[in-house]
C-alpha positions as a Markdown table, in Angstrom:
| # | Residue | x | y | z |
|---|---|---|---|---|
| 1 | Met | -0.1 | -0.3 | -0.2 |
| 2 | Asp | 1.5 | 3.3 | -0.9 |
| 3 | Glu | 1.3 | 6.6 | 1.0 |
| 4 | Thr | -1.8 | 7.6 | -1.3 |
| 5 | Gln | -3.5 | 4.9 | -0.6 |
| 6 | Phe | -3.2 | 4.7 | 3.2 |
| 7 | Asp | -4.1 | 7.8 | 2.8 |
| 8 | Gln | -7.0 | 7.4 | 1.3 |
| 9 | Phe | -7.6 | 4.1 | 3.7 |
| 10 | Tyr | -7.5 | 6.4 | 6.3 |
| 11 | Lys | -9.3 | 9.0 | 5.4 |
| 12 | Asn | -12.3 | 6.2 | 4.7 |
| 13 | Ser | -12.5 | 4.3 | 7.7 |
| 14 | Tyr | -11.0 | 6.4 | 10.6 |
| 15 | Thr | -14.6 | 7.2 | 11.9 |
| 16 | Lys | -16.3 | 4.3 | 11.6 |
| 17 | Leu | -13.6 | 2.4 | 13.0 |
| 18 | Val | -13.4 | 4.4 | 16.3 |
| 19 | Gly | -17.0 | 3.8 | 16.3 |
| 20 | Gln | -16.7 | 0.0 | 16.6 |
| 21 | Val | -14.2 | 1.0 | 19.2 |
| 22 | Tyr | -16.4 | 3.0 | 21.0 |
| 23 | Ala | -19.1 | 0.2 | 20.9 |
| 24 | Met | -16.4 | -2.1 | 22.4 |
| 25 | Cys | -14.5 | -0.5 | 24.9 |
| 26 | Gly | -17.1 | 1.9 | 26.2 |
| 27 | Asn | -15.0 | 5.0 | 26.0 |
| 28 | Met | -15.3 | 8.1 | 22.9 |
| 29 | Pro | -11.7 | 9.6 | 23.6 |
| 30 | Glu | -9.3 | 6.2 | 24.7 |
| 31 | Ala | -11.4 | 4.7 | 21.1 |
| 32 | Gln | -10.2 | 8.0 | 19.5 |
| 33 | Asp | -6.6 | 7.8 | 21.1 |
| 34 | Cys | -6.3 | 3.7 | 20.5 |
| 35 | Val | -7.4 | 3.9 | 16.3 |
| 36 | Gln | -5.2 | 7.3 | 16.1 |
| 37 | Glu | -2.4 | 4.9 | 18.0 |
| 38 | Ala | -3.7 | 1.6 | 15.2 |
| 39 | Phe | -3.2 | 3.9 | 12.4 |
| 40 | Ile | 0.1 | 5.0 | 13.4 |
| 41 | Arg | 1.4 | 1.2 | 13.7 |
| 42 | Ala | -0.6 | 0.7 | 10.2 |
| 43 | Trp | 2.0 | 3.3 | 9.1 |
| 44 | Asp | 5.1 | 1.8 | 9.7 |
| 45 | His | 3.9 | -1.6 | 8.6 |
| 46 | Arg | 1.8 | 0.1 | 4.8 |
| 47 | Arg | 4.1 | -1.7 | 2.8 |
| 48 | Lys | 3.0 | -5.4 | 4.6 |
| 49 | Leu | -0.7 | -4.6 | 4.6 |
| 50 | Asp | -2.8 | -7.2 | 2.1 |
| 51 | Glu | -5.3 | -4.5 | 0.8 |
| 52 | Thr | -7.2 | -8.1 | -0.2 |
| 53 | Arg | -6.7 | -9.6 | 3.8 |
| 54 | Ser | -8.5 | -6.8 | 4.7 |
| 55 | Pro | -6.5 | -3.8 | 6.2 |
| 56 | Glu | -9.1 | -2.6 | 8.9 |
| 57 | Ala | -9.4 | -5.7 | 10.3 |
| 58 | Trp | -5.6 | -5.2 | 11.2 |
| 59 | Val | -6.6 | -1.7 | 12.7 |
| 60 | Arg | -9.4 | -2.5 | 14.1 |
| 61 | Thr | -7.9 | -6.0 | 16.2 |
| 62 | Thr | -5.2 | -3.5 | 16.8 |
| 63 | Ala | -6.6 | -0.5 | 18.3 |
| 64 | Tyr | -8.7 | -3.4 | 20.8 |
| 65 | Arg | -6.1 | -5.1 | 21.9 |
| 66 | Leu | -4.4 | -0.9 | 22.7 |
| 67 | Ala | -7.9 | -0.3 | 24.4 |
| 68 | Val | -7.9 | -3.8 | 26.5 |
| 69 | Ser | -4.1 | -3.2 | 27.5 |
| 70 | Arg | -5.0 | 0.5 | 28.6 |
| 71 | Trp | -8.2 | -0.6 | 30.5 |
| 72 | Arg | -5.6 | -3.5 | 32.2 |
| 73 | Lys | -3.4 | -0.4 | 33.5 |
| 74 | Ala | -6.0 | 1.8 | 34.4 |
| 75 | Arg | -7.9 | -0.6 | 36.0 |
| 76 | Arg | -4.2 | -1.7 | 38.6 |
| 77 | Ala | -4.2 | 1.6 | 39.3 |
| 78 | Ile | -6.9 | 1.6 | 41.4 |
| 79 | Arg | -7.5 | 5.0 | 41.3 |
| 80 | Gln | -11.1 | 6.6 | 41.0 |
| 81 | Pro | -11.2 | 9.0 | 38.1 |
| 82 | Asp | -11.8 | 12.4 | 38.2 |
| 83 | Arg | -14.9 | 13.4 | 36.7 |
| 84 | Ala | -13.7 | 17.3 | 36.4 |
| 85 | Leu | -11.3 | 16.0 | 34.2 |
| 86 | Glu | -13.2 | 13.8 | 31.7 |
| 87 | Pro | -13.8 | 16.0 | 28.2 |
| 88 | Gln | -17.1 | 18.6 | 27.9 |
| 89 | Arg | -19.9 | 17.0 | 25.5 |
| 90 | Asp | -21.7 | 19.1 | 22.4 |
| 91 | His | -24.5 | 17.4 | 23.3 |
| 92 | Glu | -26.6 | 14.6 | 24.6 |
| 93 | Pro | -26.5 | 11.2 | 23.7 |
| 94 | Asn | -29.8 | 9.9 | 22.2 |
| 95 | Pro | -31.5 | 7.5 | 24.9 |
| 96 | Asp | -31.8 | 5.0 | 22.7 |
| 97 | Arg | -27.3 | 4.1 | 21.9 |
| 98 | Val | -27.3 | 4.8 | 26.1 |
| 99 | Ala | -29.2 | 1.6 | 27.0 |
| 100 | Ile | -27.7 | 0.7 | 24.3 |
| 101 | Asn | -24.0 | 0.9 | 25.0 |
| 102 | Gln | -25.1 | -0.2 | 29.1 |
| 103 | Ala | -26.6 | -3.0 | 27.6 |
| 104 | Leu | -23.6 | -3.8 | 26.3 |
| 105 | Ala | -21.2 | -3.7 | 28.1 |
| 106 | Gln | -22.7 | -5.8 | 30.4 |
| 107 | Leu | -21.8 | -8.6 | 27.9 |
| 108 | Pro | -18.7 | -10.6 | 28.7 |
| 109 | Glu | -15.9 | -9.0 | 26.6 |
| 110 | Ala | -16.3 | -12.1 | 23.6 |
| 111 | Gln | -20.1 | -12.0 | 23.3 |
| 112 | Arg | -19.8 | -7.9 | 23.1 |
| 113 | Arg | -17.1 | -8.3 | 20.4 |
| 114 | Ala | -18.3 | -10.4 | 18.2 |
| 115 | Ile | -21.7 | -9.0 | 18.6 |
| 116 | Val | -20.0 | -5.0 | 17.9 |
| 117 | Leu | -18.3 | -6.8 | 15.2 |
| 118 | Tyr | -20.9 | -8.4 | 13.6 |
| 119 | His | -23.7 | -5.9 | 13.9 |
| 120 | Leu | -21.5 | -2.8 | 13.5 |
| 121 | Cys | -18.7 | -4.1 | 11.2 |
| 122 | Asp | -20.9 | -6.2 | 9.0 |
| 123 | Leu | -17.7 | -8.7 | 9.1 |
| 124 | Ser | -19.3 | -12.7 | 8.6 |
| 125 | Val | -19.4 | -15.2 | 11.2 |
| 126 | Gly | -16.0 | -16.8 | 9.2 |
| 127 | Glu | -14.1 | -13.1 | 9.4 |
| 128 | Ile | -15.1 | -12.9 | 12.9 |
| 129 | Ala | -13.5 | -16.2 | 13.5 |
| 130 | Ala | -10.2 | -15.1 | 12.0 |
| 131 | Glu | -10.1 | -11.9 | 13.6 |
| 132 | Val | -10.5 | -13.2 | 17.0 |
| 133 | Gly | -9.3 | -16.1 | 16.4 |
| 134 | Ser | -11.6 | -18.6 | 17.5 |
| 135 | Pro | -13.8 | -21.0 | 15.4 |
| 136 | Thr | -17.0 | -20.0 | 13.7 |
| 137 | Gly | -18.7 | -22.2 | 15.7 |
| 138 | Thr | -17.9 | -20.3 | 19.5 |
| 139 | Val | -18.6 | -16.6 | 17.6 |
| 140 | Lys | -21.8 | -18.4 | 16.4 |
| 141 | Ala | -22.6 | -19.1 | 20.5 |
| 142 | Arg | -21.0 | -15.3 | 21.6 |
| 143 | Leu | -23.7 | -14.0 | 19.2 |
| 144 | Ala | -26.4 | -15.9 | 20.6 |
| 145 | Arg | -25.8 | -15.8 | 23.8 |
| 146 | Gly | -24.9 | -12.1 | 23.5 |
| 147 | Arg | -28.1 | -11.6 | 21.4 |
| 148 | Gln | -30.1 | -13.0 | 23.8 |
| 149 | Thr | -28.5 | -11.4 | 27.3 |
| 150 | Leu | -28.9 | -8.7 | 25.2 |
| 151 | Ala | -32.3 | -8.3 | 24.4 |
| 152 | Arg | -33.6 | -9.8 | 28.4 |
| 153 | Leu | -31.6 | -6.6 | 29.3 |
| 154 | Leu | -33.2 | -4.3 | 26.7 |
| 155 | Asn | -36.5 | -5.8 | 27.2 |
| 156 | Thr | -37.3 | -5.9 | 23.7 |
| 157 | Asp | -39.6 | -7.7 | 21.1 |
| 158 | Leu | -36.8 | -8.4 | 18.7 |
| 159 | Glu | -36.4 | -11.9 | 17.4 |
| 160 | Val | -33.1 | -13.1 | 18.3 |
| 161 | Arg | -31.8 | -14.2 | 14.4 |
| 162 | His | -29.1 | -17.1 | 14.8 |
| 163 | Ala | -25.9 | -16.2 | 12.6 |
C-alpha cells in the first residue's frame, strides 16, 4: 500500500473504526486514541498491509488490543477517575444509544466483541472467527448468547436471529 492509498484508507476508515472500537470498549476518547495509535502502527507496516486481507481488520484488532491493554493498566492503578477532568460533551447522547451501550457493557467481553463485529462492523461469522482467532461455532455461540442477553437487558420483543 503506497502513501496515497494509505491516506485514502485512513480517510475512509477512521470514523467508522472509532465507532466500532467505542462500541467494544465504551470510552470515546479511549477509542479515538487507540484507533489513532493503531493507524500510526499501520503506517509503519503499510507496505505489508494486504488490501485483500482487510487492513481495516488489522487496524481494528490493533486498536482493540491497545484499548484492552490500557484498561488493564488503568485497573491496576485502582484510582478513582476525576470527573472534573472528563471531556465536555457537545451534545447529549440519544437515550436509545445510552441503553444499548449500557447493555453492551454488561456482556462478557468475547460476546460484546462478537456482537459489535457482526452487527456494527458487518463482518461475517467466518471473518469474525479469523479476526478473533476462534472457531466459527464459538463465534456463533457468542452471538446467540449475546443477542439473548441484549434482548433481555433491553426488554425488547425483537426476534433473536441466529448467525
